[in-house]
C-alpha positions as CSV (number, residue, x, y, z in Angstrom):
1,X,96.7,78.6,121.9
2,X,97.0,82.3,121.9
3,X,96.9,84.4,118.7
4,X,98.4,87.6,117.3
5,X,96.6,89.1,114.3
6,X,98.0,91.6,111.9
7,X,94.9,92.6,109.9
8,X,95.2,94.0,106.3
9,X,98.9,95.0,106.3
10,X,99.3,97.1,103.1
11,X,102.2,95.9,101.1
12,X,103.3,96.7,97.5
13,X,104.5,93.6,95.6
14,X,105.0,92.9,91.9
15,X,102.6,90.1,91.3
16,X,100.6,88.9,88.3
17,X,100.4,86.3,85.6
18,X,101.4,88.6,82.8
19,X,104.7,90.5,82.5
20,X,102.6,93.7,82.1
21,X,100.8,93.1,85.4
22,X,104.2,92.5,87.2
23,X,105.8,95.6,85.6
24,X,104.8,97.7,88.6
25,X,104.2,96.9,92.3
26,X,100.5,96.8,93.3
27,X,98.8,97.0,96.6
28,X,98.0,93.8,98.4
29,X,96.6,93.4,101.9
30,X,98.0,90.7,104.1
31,X,96.3,89.3,107.2
32,X,98.6,87.3,109.3
33,X,97.4,85.1,112.3
34,X,100.2,83.8,114.5
35,X,99.6,81.1,117.1
36,X,102.0,81.4,120.0
37,X,101.6,80.9,123.7
38,X,101.6,84.2,125.7
39,X,102.3,82.6,129.0
40,X,106.0,83.5,129.3
41,X,105.6,86.9,127.9
42,X,102.7,87.8,130.2
43,X,104.5,86.4,133.2
44,X,107.6,88.5,132.5
45,X,105.9,91.3,130.7
46,X,108.7,90.8,128.1
47,X,108.6,91.4,124.4
48,X,111.5,88.9,124.0
49,X,109.2,86.1,125.1
50,X,106.6,86.6,122.4
51,X,106.5,87.4,118.7
52,X,107.3,91.0,117.9
53,X,104.5,91.9,115.5
54,X,106.2,95.2,114.6
55,X,109.2,93.2,113.4
56,X,107.0,90.8,111.5
57,X,105.3,93.7,109.7
58,X,108.6,95.3,108.8
59,X,109.9,92.0,107.4
60,X,106.8,91.6,105.2
61,X,106.8,95.3,104.1
62,X,110.3,94.6,102.7
63,X,109.7,91.1,101.4
64,X,108.7,92.3,97.9
65,X,111.8,94.4,97.3
66,X,113.5,93.2,94.1
67,X,111.1,90.3,93.9
68,X,108.1,89.2,91.8
69,X,105.6,86.4,91.8
70,X,103.0,85.2,89.2
71,X,100.5,84.0,91.8
72,X,99.1,85.3,95.0
73,X,99.1,81.6,96.1
74,X,102.9,81.7,95.9
75,X,103.0,84.9,97.9
76,X,100.9,83.4,100.6
77,X,103.0,80.2,100.9
78,X,106.2,82.2,100.9
79,X,104.9,84.7,103.6
80,X,103.8,81.7,105.8
81,X,107.2,79.9,105.4
82,X,109.2,83.1,106.1
83,X,107.3,84.1,109.2
84,X,107.3,80.5,110.6
85,X,111.1,80.2,110.0
86,X,112.1,83.6,111.3
87,X,109.7,84.3,114.1
88,X,108.9,80.9,115.7
89,X,105.2,80.8,115.7
90,X,103.6,77.4,116.4
91,X,101.2,78.0,113.4
92,X,100.3,80.6,110.9
93,X,97.4,81.6,108.7
94,X,98.0,84.0,105.9
95,X,95.4,85.7,103.7
96,X,96.5,87.7,100.7
97,X,94.0,90.1,99.1
98,X,94.4,91.4,95.6
99,X,92.3,94.1,93.9
100,X,92.2,92.9,90.3
101,X,88.6,92.2,89.4
102,X,86.6,95.4,88.9
103,X,83.4,93.5,89.7
104,X,84.6,92.3,93.1
105,X,85.9,94.0,96.2
106,X,88.9,91.7,96.1
107,X,90.2,88.2,95.4
108,X,91.9,86.4,98.2
109,X,93.7,83.2,99.0
110,X,94.4,81.8,102.4
111,X,97.0,79.3,103.6
112,X,97.7,77.7,107.0
113,X,100.9,76.1,108.1
114,X,102.3,74.6,111.3
115,X,105.8,74.1,112.6
């Protein structure tokens, strides 16, 4: 299977266990790996036969507008479901990085889903 990778897409979502932490959007980095055959797109050299990674990125940049989550696990599962449903990948892996522990570079969760 072929793969499209969007590495460390910077989004700003309201996420955190406490209300105080959710009171303002914070930076998260999303890495999205999409499994999708490139055969038809390569044969035709046609964007319509593959997954438009620009459209995926734009969708995810707007996903947090007017929303909030307590857990980055919930964010990861929702991102995976949204992209699978709307963009037709065969499978997806989503990593969400959060910068909350001063002693660590980041904390992350990773989920994988198949259609």
